[in-house]
C-alpha positions in Angstrom: 24.7 -11.3 -1.3 26.7 -13.4 -3.7 26.3 -16.7 -1.9 23.0 -18.4 -2.5 21.6 -21.4 -0.6 21.5 -24.8 -2.4 23.7 -26.3 -5.0 20.9 -26.4 -7.6 21.7 -22.8 -8.6 25.4 -23.5 -9.2 26.4 -23.8 -12.8 28.9 -26.1 -14.4 29.5 -23.6 -17.3 29.5 -19.9 -17.0 26.8 -17.9 -18.7 28.1 -15.9 -21.7 27.5 -12.2 -22.2 29.2 -10.3 -25.0 30.1 -6.6 -25.1 30.8 -4.6 -28.3 32.1 -1.0 -28.2 33.2 1.5 -30.9 34.9 4.8 -30.2 33.0 6.3 -33.2 29.7 5.4 -34.8 28.9 7.6 -37.7 26.0 10.0 -37.5 23.5 10.4 -34.7 20.2 8.8 -33.7 18.4 11.4 -35.9 20.7 11.7 -38.8 22.7 8.7 -40.1 23.4 6.8 -43.2 24.3 3.3 -44.3 27.8 3.5 -42.8 26.3 3.9 -39.3 24.0 0.9 -39.8 26.9 -1.2 -41.1 29.0 -0.3 -38.0 26.3 -1.3 -35.6 25.6 -4.4 -37.6 29.2 -5.5 -37.2 28.9 -4.9 -33.4 25.8 -7.0 -33.2 27.3 -9.7 -35.4 30.4 -10.0 -33.3 28.5 -10.2 -30.1 26.1 -12.9 -31.3 29.0 -14.9 -32.7 30.8 -14.7 -29.3 27.8 -16.1 -27.4 27.4 -19.1 -29.7 25.8 -17.8 -32.9 22.3 -17.0 -33.9 21.6 -20.5 -35.1 21.4 -21.7 -31.4 18.5 -19.3 -30.9 16.6 -18.8 -34.2 15.6 -21.8 -36.2 14.3 -21.9 -39.8 10.6 -21.0 -40.0 10.5 -19.3 -36.6 8.2 -16.4 -36.1 10.3 -13.7 -34.3 8.8 -11.0 -32.0 11.2 -8.1 -31.5 10.2 -6.1 -28.4 11.7 -2.6 -28.4 11.7 0.4 -26.1 9.8 3.4 -27.3 8.1 4.5 -24.2 7.0 8.0 -25.3 6.8 10.0 -28.5 10.1 11.7 -28.1 13.0 12.8 -30.3 15.4 10.1 -31.4 18.2 12.1 -29.7 16.4 12.2 -26.3 18.2 9.0 -25.2 14.9 7.7 -23.9 14.0 5.3 -26.7 16.0 2.8 -28.7 18.5 4.3 -31.2 17.1 3.9 -34.7 20.7 2.8 -35.8 20.5 -0.2 -33.5 17.0 -1.1 -34.6 17.9 -0.9 -38.3 21.1 -3.0 -37.8 19.3 -5.7 -35.8 16.4 -6.1 -38.3 19.0 -6.3 -41.1 21.0 -8.9 -39.2 18.0 -11.1 -38.6 16.9 -10.8 -42.2 20.4 -11.7 -43.5 21.4 -14.4 -41.0 18.2 -16.3 -40.2 15.6 -18.2 -42.1 12.8 -16.8 -39.9 9.3 -17.0 -41.2 8.6 -13.4 -40.0 9.9 -10.6 -37.9 7.3 -8.6 -36.0 8.4 -5.5 -34.1 6.1 -4.6 -31.1 5.8 -2.1 -28.3 3.3 -0.7 -25.8 4.3 2.8 -24.8 4.0 4.2 -21.3 1.2 5.9 -19.4 -1.4 6.7 -22.1 1.1 7.4 -24.9 0.1 6.2 -28.3 2.6 3.5 -29.2 2.3 4.1 -33.0 3.0 7.7 -32.5 6.0 6.8 -30.2 7.4 4.4 -32.8 7.1 7.1 -35.5 8.5 10.0 -33.6 11.5 8.1 -32.2 12.5 7.0 -35.7 12.1 3.3 -34.8 9.3 2.8 -37.2 11.1 4.2 -40.3 14.4 2.4 -39.4 12.6 -1.0 -39.1 10.5 -0.6 -42.2 13.4 0.4 -44.3 15.2 -2.8 -43.4 12.2 -5.0 -44.2 10.5 -5.8 -40.9 7.4 -7.8 -41.7 5.0 -6.2 -39.3 4.8 -3.5 -36.6 2.3 -3.9 -33.8 1.3 -1.3 -31.2 0.5 -3.8 -28.5 -2.6 -1.8 -27.2 -4.2 -2.7 -30.6 -3.6 -6.5 -30.4 -6.0 -9.1 -29.1 -5.1 -10.4 -25.6 -5.2 -13.7 -23.9 -5.9 -14.2 -20.2 -3.0 -16.0 -18.4 -1.9 -16.8 -14.9 1.8 -16.9 -14.0 2.9 -20.2 -12.4 5.0 -19.7 -9.3 4.4 -15.9 -9.2 4.7 -14.3 -5.8 2.7 -11.2 -6.1 1.2 -11.2 -9.7 -1.0 -14.1 -8.8 -4.2 -13.0 -10.6 -5.1 -13.1 -14.3 -3.2 -10.8 -16.6 -3.7 -10.1 -20.3 -0.9 -11.0 -22.7 -0.9 -9.9 -26.4 -1.8 -12.6 -28.9 1.4 -11.9 -30.9 3.5 -12.6 -27.9 1.8 -15.9 -27.3 2.1 -16.9 -30.9 5.8 -16.0 -31.3 8.3 -18.9 -31.6 11.2 -16.7 -30.4 11.2 -13.4 -28.6 14.1 -10.9 -28.8 14.3 -8.0 -26.4 16.0 -4.8 -27.5 16.3 -2.8 -24.3 17.9 0.5 -23.5 20.9 1.3 -21.2 19.2 3.5 -18.7 18.8 4.2 -15.0 15.4 4.2 -13.4 14.6 6.3 -10.4 12.2 3.7 -8.9 13.8 0.4 -9.8 17.5 1.5 -10.1 17.9 0.4 -13.7 15.6 -0.4 -16.6 17.2 -3.0 -18.8 16.2 -6.3 -20.4 14.1 -7.8 -17.6 12.0 -4.7 -17.1 11.0 -4.8 -20.8 8.4 -7.4 -20.1 6.4 -4.8 -18.2 5.8 -3.2 -21.6 3.7 -6.2 -22.6 1.0 -5.5 -20.1 -1.9 -3.2 -20.8 -1.9 0.2 -19.1 -4.7 -0.9 -16.7 -2.4 -3.6 -15.3 1.0 -2.0 -15.5 0.2 0.2 -12.4 -0.4 -2.8 -10.2 2.5 -3.4 -7.9 4.2 -0.3 -9.2 5.2 0.4 -5.6 8.0 -0.9 -3.3 7.4 -4.4 -4.8 8.0 -3.3 -8.4 11.1 -5.5 -8.5 9.2 -8.6 -7.5 6.6 -7.8 -10.2 9.4 -7.7 -12.8 10.7 -11.0 -11.6 7.2 -12.6 -11.7 6.8 -11.4 -15.3 10.0 -13.0 -16.2 8.4 -16.4 -15.3 5.8 -15.7 -18.0 7.9 -14.2 -20.8 11.6 -15.0 -20.9 13.3 -13.7 -24.0 15.4 -16.0 -26.1 17.9 -13.3 -26.8 18.5 -10.0 -24.9 20.3 -7.0 -26.4 20.9 -3.8 -24.6 21.3 -0.7 -26.8 23.8 1.6 -25.2 24.7 3.8 -28.2 23.3 6.8 -26.3 22.7 6.0 -22.7 20.8 7.7 -19.9 21.8 8.2 -16.2 20.1 10.0 -13.4 16.3 10.6 -13.6 15.5 7.9 -16.1 13.6 6.3 -17.7 12.7 9.7 -19.3 14.9 12.3 -17.7 14.4 15.9 -18.8 17.8 17.0 -17.6 20.3 17.5 -20.4 23.2 16.3 -18.2 21.6 12.9 -17.8 22.0 12.1 -21.5 25.3 10.3 -22.2 26.0 10.7 -25.9 28.2 8.3 -27.9 28.6 5.7 -25.2 28.5 3.4 -28.2 28.1 0.1 -26.4 26.0 -3.0 -27.1 25.5 -5.9 -24.6 24.2 -9.2 -25.8 23.3 -12.6 -24.2 20.8 -15.4 -24.0 20.1 -15.0 -20.2 18.4 -11.7 -19.5 19.4 -11.8 -15.9 23.1 -12.1 -16.8 22.8 -9.4 -19.4 21.2 -7.1 -16.8 24.0 -7.9 -14.4 26.7 -7.0 -16.8 24.9 -3.9 -17.9 24.4 -2.8 -14.3 28.1 -3.4 -13.6 29.1 -1.2 -16.6 26.8 1.5 -15.1 28.7 1.3 -11.8 26.2 -0.7 -9.8 27.0 -3.8 -7.8 24.3 -6.0 -9.4 23.9 -8.5 -6.6 23.7 -5.8 -3.9 22.1 -2.8 -5.6 19.9 -4.2 -8.3 17.0 -6.1 -6.7 15.7 -7.6 -10.0 19.1 -9.2 -10.7 19.4 -10.5 -7.1 15.9 -11.8 -6.9 15.8 -13.5 -10.3 19.1 -15.2 -9.5 17.8 -16.4 -6.1 14.6 -17.7 -7.7 16.7 -19.6 -10.3 15.5 -17.6 -13.3 18.9 -16.7 -14.5 22.5 -16.0 -13.4 23.3 -12.6 -12.0 26.5 -13.3 -10.0 29.4 -11.7 -11.8 31.8 -14.5 -10.9 29.5 -16.9 -12.8 29.3 -14.8 -16.0 31.9 -15.0 -18.7 32.1 -11.6 -20.3 33.4 -11.7 -23.8 34.5 -9.0 -26.3 35.3 -5.7 -24.8 37.0 -5.4 -21.4 34.2 -4.5 -19.0 36.6 -2.6 -16.7 37.5 -0.2 -19.5 33.9 0.7 -20.1 32.7 1.0 -16.5 31.6 4.4 -15.3 29.6 5.7 -12.4 26.2 6.5 -13.8 24.3 9.0 -11.7 21.5 7.4 -9.7 17.9 8.4 -9.9 16.1 9.8 -6.9 12.4 10.0 -6.0 12.7 12.2 -2.9 10.3 15.1 -2.9 12.1 17.1 -0.2 13.7 20.4 -1.2 12.6 20.4 -4.8 11.6 24.1 -4.9 11.2 26.9 -2.3 7.4 26.9 -3.0 6.9 23.2 -2.7 6.3 21.6 0.7 6.2 17.8 0.8 4.8 15.6 3.6 5.9 12.1 2.7 5.8 10.0 5.9 4.5 6.5 5.1 4.7 7.0 1.3 6.0 4.3 -1.1 8.2 4.5 -4.1 5.3 4.5 -6.6 3.5 7.7 -5.5 6.8 9.5 -5.0 8.1 8.4 -8.4 5.0 9.6 -10.3 4.9 12.9 -8.4 8.5 13.7 -9.1 8.2 12.6 -12.7 5.3 15.1 -13.2 7.3 18.0 -11.6 10.7 17.4 -13.2 10.0 18.7 -16.7 9.2 22.0 -15.0 12.2 21.9 -12.6 14.5 21.1 -15.5 13.4 24.0 -17.7 14.0 27.6 -16.8 11.2 28.8 -19.0 8.7 26.4 -17.5 9.9 27.3 -14.0 8.4 30.8 -14.4 5.0 29.2 -14.0 5.9 28.8 -10.3 6.0 32.7 -10.1 2.2 32.6 -10.3 1.7 30.6 -7.1 2.5 31.2 -3.5 2.7 27.6 -2.3 2.2 24.0 -3.5 1.7 21.3 -0.8 2.1 17.6 -1.5 0.7 15.1 1.0 1.9 11.6 0.1 1.2 8.6 2.4 -0.4 8.4 5.7 1.6 11.1 7.5 0.3 10.0 10.9 1.4 12.0 13.9 2.8 14.8 11.7 1.4 18.4 12.0 0.5 19.2 8.4 0.3 22.9 7.5 -1.4 23.2 4.1 -3.2 25.8 2.2 -5.5 25.3 -0.8 -6.8 28.4 -2.5 -6.4 28.0 -6.3 -4.9 29.6 -8.3 -2.6 31.1 -5.6 -2.0 27.9 -3.6 -2.6 24.2 -4.2 -2.7 21.1 -1.9 -2.5 17.7 -3.5 -3.4 14.6 -1.4 -1.7 11.8 -3.3 -2.5 8.1 -3.2 -5.0 5.9 -1.3 -2.9 5.8 1.8 -3.4 9.6 2.2 -7.2 9.5 1.8 -7.8 10.6 5.4 -6.4 14.1 4.3 -8.5 14.4 1.2 -10.5 17.4 2.6 -7.3 19.5 2.7 -7.2 19.9 -1.1 -7.4 17.8 -4.4 -7.4 14.1 -3.8 -5.5 12.0 -6.4 -6.5 8.4 -5.7 -4.6 5.2 -6.7 -2.1 2.7 -5.5 0.1 4.0 -6.7 -1.5 7.4 -7.6 -0.5 8.7 -11.1 -0.1 11.9 -9.2 1.3 14.8 -11.1 2.6 12.6 -14.0 0.8 14.1 -16.9 -1.1 16.5 -14.7 1.3 19.4 -15.2 0.7 22.2 -16.0 -2.1 22.6 -13.4 -1.2 26.1 -12.3 -4.2 28.4 -13.1 -6.7 25.5 -13.3 -9.7 25.0 -10.9 -10.2 22.0 -8.7 -12.8 20.6 -11.2 -10.5 21.1 -14.2 -7.6 19.3 -12.4 -9.8 16.4 -11.3 -11.1 16.0 -14.8 -7.6 16.0 -16.2 -6.5 13.4 -13.6 -9.4 11.1 -14.3 -8.6 11.1 -18.0 -5.1 9.8 -17.1 -6.3 6.8 -15.3 -6.9 3.6 -17.3 -10.4 2.5 -16.3 -10.7 -1.3 -16.6 -9.7 -3.4 -19.6 -11.6 -5.1 -22.3 -9.6 -7.9 -24.0 
């Protein structure tokens, strides 16, 4: 997995990635003062100096687009979004150390969430504004431009890119150190997916999601990639509801020019073998979009071996989730299983919400074709429910409630459904689906 064909991918000089770590960073993502921002500022400054200085990336008069991670309107201390301390420190650093014409912070939150609301609730908006960011753009409100990605393998049709992305001179990604139960990790490369509109993000959100991320890297390749690991997330990321999946005070920042190398180093810190276990790193390296081979990356700053730990992996299996849930998943793909489990997990992780399951006798999930399997299902709301999930399972739609899509959004956002009628559930599901797109 480490040896690639052809000498064209071999590099004379190793790609540089810098790691900064502090045992203590004052405050928390919700409550912090100037001393916390100063500490993170020093970490960022040291990292950027180690990889060659900010002047090699940002030139006087550049318009900078800073893409952050604020996927849902959640607490700053959830570990799901960027830490406001990192956002504040980065904006301050760019204001002090560059002669950029403007700094625009942008985000498009996930699955129907309002990006402005997400930026406000996570504390990112306030942190950036306080440090003097010039503009904040929820990407669903920006004008979009139709483009095609040269050399793409699966994203071959037209997609719609925000105008602010197209007009930026330099793009900086501020990703989050998190696992992801469908793609393994969600780091710098995956941040490009947040540029697409909701109606397009679901395309190829299946077994080929990693190739989609690689294709998108051909379209938008950040000029500087930073991974915020002050509070990290393991397990059922990118938005795990399990308290044990939050890793507080990991206090690590990873920085580099090459997003593939940055993701490789971050994956290694999380206990992954990047060229074996992380398909985005492996695939992007093979396609010549960056360098993911650890032996070809010069890691500067902190000793990576001292920071490595085995992050718990995410899982999408629907087998054995609850005594009242029966899952038939033969022929299913990662997308439908991912969204189904994501919908259920806030209930499975909360003892109070789990009491809702006392009201039903059985919930049956039919995901994928399930050919040659004897399916025993029962659909009699509100005592029993059967969900037929995804276009591949359409032949079973008469057994219960059919939730179409490829992938189906399934139970993501559909819970709580217990007590609702078929019609109410179908209306709720239809409201989740992004219908078309008007640029």
